[in-house]
C-alpha positions in Angstrom: 342.1 58.2 32.2 339.2 59.5 30.2 336.3 56.9 29.7 335.4 57.1 26.0 331.4 57.5 25.8 329.8 55.4 22.9 327.6 57.8 20.8 324.8 56.2 19.6 323.4 57.0 16.1 320.1 58.0 16.1 317.9 56.6 13.3 315.1 58.4 11.3 311.8 56.6 11.6 310.7 56.0 8.3 307.4 57.0 7.0 305.3 55.3 4.6 302.5 56.5 2.4 299.1 55.2 3.4 298.8 53.7 -0.3 301.9 51.7 0.5 300.5 50.3 3.9 297.2 49.7 2.3 299.1 47.6 -0.6 301.0 45.7 1.9 297.7 44.4 3.8 296.6 43.9 0.2 299.6 41.6 -0.1 298.8 39.9 3.3 295.7 38.6 1.8 296.9 36.5 -1.2 296.8 32.7 -0.9 301.0 31.7 0.1 301.8 35.3 1.7 302.9 35.3 5.3 303.4 39.1 7.1 306.8 37.8 7.2 307.0 37.1 3.7 305.4 39.9 2.7 307.7 42.3 5.4 311.1 40.6 4.0 309.7 41.4 0.0 308.8 44.7 1.2 311.9 45.4 3.2 310.0 46.3 6.6 309.8 44.7 9.8 306.9 42.1 10.5 305.9 43.6 13.3 305.1 47.0 11.3 303.5 45.1 8.2 301.4 43.3 11.5 300.3 46.4 12.8 299.2 47.7 9.6 297.1 44.9 8.9 295.7 44.8 12.7 294.9 48.8 11.8 292.8 47.7 8.7 290.8 45.1 10.5 289.9 47.5 13.3 289.0 49.8 10.7 286.8 47.5 9.1 285.3 46.5 12.4 287.2 43.2 12.5 289.8 43.9 15.1 290.2 41.9 17.9 290.1 43.1 21.6 291.9 46.7 22.6 291.6 47.9 18.8 290.1 51.1 18.1 288.2 51.4 14.6 288.9 54.3 12.7 285.5 56.2 13.9 286.4 55.1 17.7 290.1 56.8 17.1 288.3 60.1 16.0 285.9 59.7 19.1 288.2 59.3 21.4 290.5 62.2 19.8 287.4 64.7 19.9 286.3 63.9 23.6 289.8 63.9 24.7 290.1 67.5 23.1 286.5 68.6 24.8 287.8 67.2 28.2 290.7 69.4 28.3 288.8 71.9 27.5 286.5 71.4 30.1 288.9 71.0 32.8 290.4 74.7 31.8 287.0 75.9 31.7 286.4 74.4 35.5 289.9 75.7 36.7 289.4 79.6 35.6 286.3 79.3 37.2 287.5 77.7 40.7 289.8 80.7 40.4 287.4 83.6 39.8 285.2 82.4 42.5 288.0 81.7 44.8 289.1 85.7 43.7 285.4 86.7 44.4 285.1 85.0 47.7 288.7 86.7 49.1 287.1 90.1 48.2 284.1 89.7 50.3 285.8 89.3 53.5 
């Protein structure tokens, strides 16, 4: 007897423009507008709106611990690229040194 495998439908992740996100954040700052209410009105999840609010606050430098500002995020990205490049260069030099040491013997 064959077991039928349930096929899970893959839903596409929705993407939103920066303007949409900014407008959602702006709406949460209006009187009597909670994140949940704004999310329901816009047809998005409350966690998405909460994330946009947190990111906006981080960009303004008022986010909580563990939230990077936009400038910090850019700097971190640049540093990660530099570390990757330096590690690659180090590995090449190690291999070259080992090769020449072997040749000397």
